[in-house]
C-alpha positions as CSV (number, residue, x, y, z in Angstrom):
1,X,-22.1,18.9,30.3
2,X,-25.2,20.3,28.6
3,X,-28.4,18.4,29.2
4,X,-30.2,16.2,26.6
5,X,-33.9,15.8,25.9
6,X,-35.3,12.8,27.6
7,X,-37.0,11.4,24.4
8,X,-33.7,11.8,22.5
9,X,-31.8,9.9,25.3
10,X,-34.3,7.1,25.3
11,X,-34.3,6.7,21.5
12,X,-30.5,6.7,21.4
13,X,-30.4,4.0,24.1
14,X,-32.5,1.6,22.1
15,X,-36.1,2.5,23.1
16,X,-37.3,2.9,19.6
17,X,-37.9,6.2,17.7
18,X,-38.4,9.6,19.3
19,X,-42.2,9.1,19.0
20,X,-41.9,5.7,20.7
21,X,-39.9,7.3,23.5
22,X,-42.5,10.1,23.9
23,X,-45.3,7.5,24.2
24,X,-43.2,5.6,26.8
25,X,-42.8,8.7,28.9
26,X,-46.5,9.6,28.7
27,X,-47.4,6.1,29.8
28,X,-45.6,6.9,33.1
29,X,-43.0,4.2,32.4
30,X,-40.0,6.3,33.1
31,X,-38.4,7.4,36.4
32,X,-36.0,10.2,36.5
33,X,-33.9,10.3,39.7
34,X,-36.4,8.0,41.3
35,X,-39.5,10.2,40.4
36,X,-42.0,9.7,37.6
37,X,-41.3,11.8,34.6
38,X,-44.1,12.8,32.3
39,X,-42.4,15.4,30.0
40,X,-40.5,13.9,26.9
41,X,-38.7,17.3,26.5
42,X,-37.3,17.2,30.0
43,X,-33.6,17.7,29.8
44,X,-31.3,15.4,31.8
45,X,-27.7,15.4,32.7
46,X,-25.9,12.2,31.6
47,X,-23.3,12.6,34.3
48,X,-25.5,13.0,37.3
49,X,-29.0,11.9,36.6
50,X,-30.4,8.4,36.9
51,X,-33.0,6.9,34.6
52,X,-35.2,3.8,35.0
53,X,-37.5,2.3,32.4
54,X,-40.0,-0.4,33.4
55,X,-38.1,-0.9,36.6
56,X,-34.7,-1.3,34.9
57,X,-31.9,1.2,35.4
58,X,-30.6,2.6,32.1
59,X,-26.8,3.0,31.9
60,X,-26.5,6.5,30.4
61,X,-23.7,7.2,28.0
62,X,-22.8,9.6,25.3
63,X,-20.1,7.5,23.6
64,X,-19.4,3.8,23.0
65,X,-15.9,2.5,22.7
66,X,-15.2,-1.2,21.6
67,X,-12.1,-3.3,21.3
68,X,-12.3,-6.1,18.7
69,X,-9.8,-8.9,17.9
70,X,-10.4,-8.8,14.2
71,X,-10.3,-12.1,12.5
72,X,-9.0,-13.0,9.0
73,X,-11.5,-12.8,6.1
74,X,-13.6,-9.7,7.2
75,X,-13.3,-6.2,5.9
76,X,-13.1,-3.0,7.7
77,X,-16.2,-1.5,6.1
78,X,-19.8,-0.9,7.1
79,X,-21.0,-2.6,3.9
80,X,-19.4,-4.9,1.3
81,X,-21.1,-6.9,-1.4
82,X,-18.5,-9.7,-1.5
83,X,-17.2,-10.2,2.1
84,X,-18.5,-10.1,5.6
85,X,-17.6,-6.9,7.5
86,X,-16.4,-6.2,11.0
87,X,-19.8,-4.6,11.7
88,X,-21.5,-8.0,11.0
89,X,-19.6,-9.3,14.0
90,X,-21.4,-6.8,16.3
91,X,-24.5,-7.5,18.3
92,X,-27.6,-5.5,17.2
93,X,-27.6,-3.3,20.4
94,X,-24.2,-2.0,19.4
95,X,-25.2,-1.0,15.9
96,X,-27.7,1.8,16.5
97,X,-26.7,5.4,16.8
98,X,-25.6,6.7,20.2
99,X,-25.8,10.3,21.5
100,X,-22.2,10.9,20.4
101,X,-22.9,9.9,16.8
102,X,-22.7,6.7,14.7
103,X,-20.3,3.9,15.6
104,X,-17.2,4.0,13.3
105,X,-13.8,2.6,13.0
106,X,-10.5,4.1,14.2
107,X,-8.3,3.3,11.2
108,X,-8.6,0.0,9.3
109,X,-6.9,-3.3,8.8
110,X,-6.6,-5.3,5.7
111,X,-8.9,-8.3,5.1
112,X,-6.1,-10.7,5.9
113,X,-4.8,-8.8,8.9
114,X,-5.9,-9.7,12.4
115,X,-5.7,-8.1,15.8
116,X,-6.6,-4.8,17.6
117,X,-9.4,-2.8,16.0
118,X,-11.2,0.1,17.8
119,X,-14.7,1.2,17.3
120,X,-16.0,4.5,18.7
121,X,-18.7,7.1,18.4
122,X,-16.3,9.9,19.5
123,X,-15.0,11.7,16.4
124,X,-12.7,13.8,18.5
125,X,-10.9,10.7,19.8
126,X,-10.8,9.3,16.2
127,X,-9.1,12.4,14.8
128,X,-6.6,12.5,17.7
129,X,-5.6,8.8,17.1
130,X,-5.5,9.0,13.3
131,X,-3.9,12.4,12.8
132,X,-0.3,12.2,11.4
133,X,0.6,14.9,13.8
134,X,-0.2,12.7,16.8
135,X,2.4,10.1,15.9
136,X,0.5,7.3,17.6
137,X,2.4,4.1,17.5
138,X,1.0,0.9,16.1
139,X,2.7,-2.5,16.8
140,X,2.2,-5.5,14.7
141,X,3.3,-9.2,15.1
142,X,4.8,-10.0,11.7
143,X,5.3,-13.5,10.4
144,X,7.7,-13.8,7.4
145,X,8.1,-16.3,4.6
146,X,11.9,-16.3,4.7
147,X,14.0,-16.9,7.8
148,X,16.3,-14.0,8.7
149,X,19.6,-14.8,10.5
150,X,20.9,-12.6,13.3
151,X,23.2,-10.6,11.1
152,X,20.4,-9.8,8.7
153,X,18.1,-9.0,11.6
154,X,20.5,-6.4,12.7
155,X,20.9,-4.9,9.2
156,X,17.1,-4.7,8.7
157,X,16.5,-3.2,12.0
158,X,19.1,-0.5,11.3
159,X,17.4,0.3,7.9
160,X,14.0,0.6,9.5
161,X,15.3,2.9,12.2
162,X,16.8,5.2,9.6
163,X,13.5,5.2,7.6
164,X,13.1,2.9,4.6
165,X,11.8,3.7,1.1
166,X,8.8,1.6,0.0
167,X,7.7,1.0,-3.6
168,X,4.4,2.4,-4.9
169,X,1.3,0.4,-4.6
170,X,-2.3,1.1,-5.5
171,X,-2.9,4.9,-5.3
172,X,0.1,5.4,-2.9
173,X,3.3,6.3,-4.6
174,X,6.8,5.7,-3.5
175,X,7.3,6.8,0.1
176,X,10.0,7.3,2.6
177,X,8.7,5.8,5.8
178,X,9.2,7.4,9.2
179,X,11.7,5.5,11.5
180,X,10.3,2.2,12.7
181,X,11.3,-0.1,15.5
182,X,11.8,-3.9,15.1
183,X,12.0,-6.5,17.9
184,X,12.9,-9.9,16.6
185,X,11.3,-12.9,18.3
186,X,12.8,-15.7,16.1
187,X,14.2,-16.0,12.6
188,X,10.8,-15.5,10.9
189,X,8.8,-13.4,13.4
190,X,9.1,-10.0,14.8
191,X,7.2,-7.0,16.3
192,X,7.2,-4.0,14.1
193,X,6.2,-0.6,15.6
194,X,5.3,2.2,13.2
195,X,3.8,5.7,13.6
196,X,2.1,5.9,10.2
197,X,-0.7,4.1,8.4
198,X,0.1,3.9,4.8
199,X,-1.6,1.5,2.4
200,X,-0.2,-2.0,3.0
201,X,2.7,-0.3,4.8
202,X,4.0,-3.3,6.8
203,X,3.9,-5.6,3.7
204,X,5.6,-3.0,1.5
205,X,8.4,-2.3,4.2
206,X,9.2,-6.1,4.4
207,X,9.1,-6.3,0.6
208,X,11.7,-3.5,0.5
209,X,14.1,-5.8,2.2
210,X,13.3,-8.8,0.1
211,X,10.9,-10.7,2.3
212,X,7.1,-11.5,2.2
213,X,4.6,-11.1,5.1
214,X,2.6,-14.4,5.5
215,X,0.6,-13.3,8.6
216,X,0.0,-10.0,10.3
217,X,-1.6,-9.1,13.6
218,X,-1.9,-5.7,15.3
219,X,-1.2,-6.1,19.0
220,X,-1.2,-2.5,20.3
221,X,-2.2,1.1,19.5
222,X,-0.4,3.7,21.5
223,X,-0.4,2.3,25.1
224,X,-3.5,0.2,24.5
225,X,-2.8,-3.5,24.0
226,X,-5.0,-6.1,22.6
227,X,-6.6,-8.2,25.3
228,X,-5.0,-11.7,25.0
229,X,-8.1,-13.3,26.3
230,X,-10.3,-11.9,23.5
231,X,-11.0,-14.6,21.0
232,X,-10.7,-14.1,17.3
233,X,-13.6,-12.1,16.0
234,X,-14.7,-11.2,19.6
235,X,-15.1,-7.8,21.1
236,X,-15.9,-6.0,24.2
237,X,-16.3,-2.5,25.6
238,X,-13.1,-0.6,26.6
239,X,-12.8,-0.1,30.4
240,X,-12.3,3.5,31.6
241,X,-8.7,2.6,32.4
242,X,-8.1,1.4,28.8
243,X,-9.8,4.5,27.4
244,X,-7.5,6.7,29.4
245,X,-4.5,4.9,27.7
246,X,-5.8,6.4,24.4
247,X,-5.4,9.9,25.9
């Protein structure tokens, strides 16, 4: 991996502006691989070099990846004049720009939809996960208004497997959905796995079979599952093992 300028690395890791970082280096407050470094334009390798500032080791990273358990009532946007946003739930040290770019969302959830939400600075990862060609599965826990008996469950599951047509809504016209998998938990709850991300898709699919979604929670994306120990509105960084699940 190509090296990065030391002052840029320090700035992107929360040590102020590039000028602040340059002053810090010149004050001899920075150790590179255990040795004092006096050149702000020194290039460092994020994979192999070590960096200390004022006696504290800096964890070098190019990208940041977060998992959030989105709560009801917040919107998937950086700014919103009417509602709090998912970015408002992040600590200040997770809001500044990293070397890999600005933190952004991988897909979105409606304001009343809860569950798995991914933030990343890696645009390549985002494209791979959101591209229709990737066919990344997304599984939702769906709660329905009307109870569905076993015979009806079988019929609806068959319709979804064949691909169901949903009515137009918003700017999205009538659509034939790709085959989707249903797993029934009880008469008014099921897991629905889809490979698309159309506007209000789950709600429109259930409306197409005469039912209404009263609660919706995304529980997985691809092979990555929402951490059951993550409280509503809480978040944490993805582990390397979890990141590998996203391919």
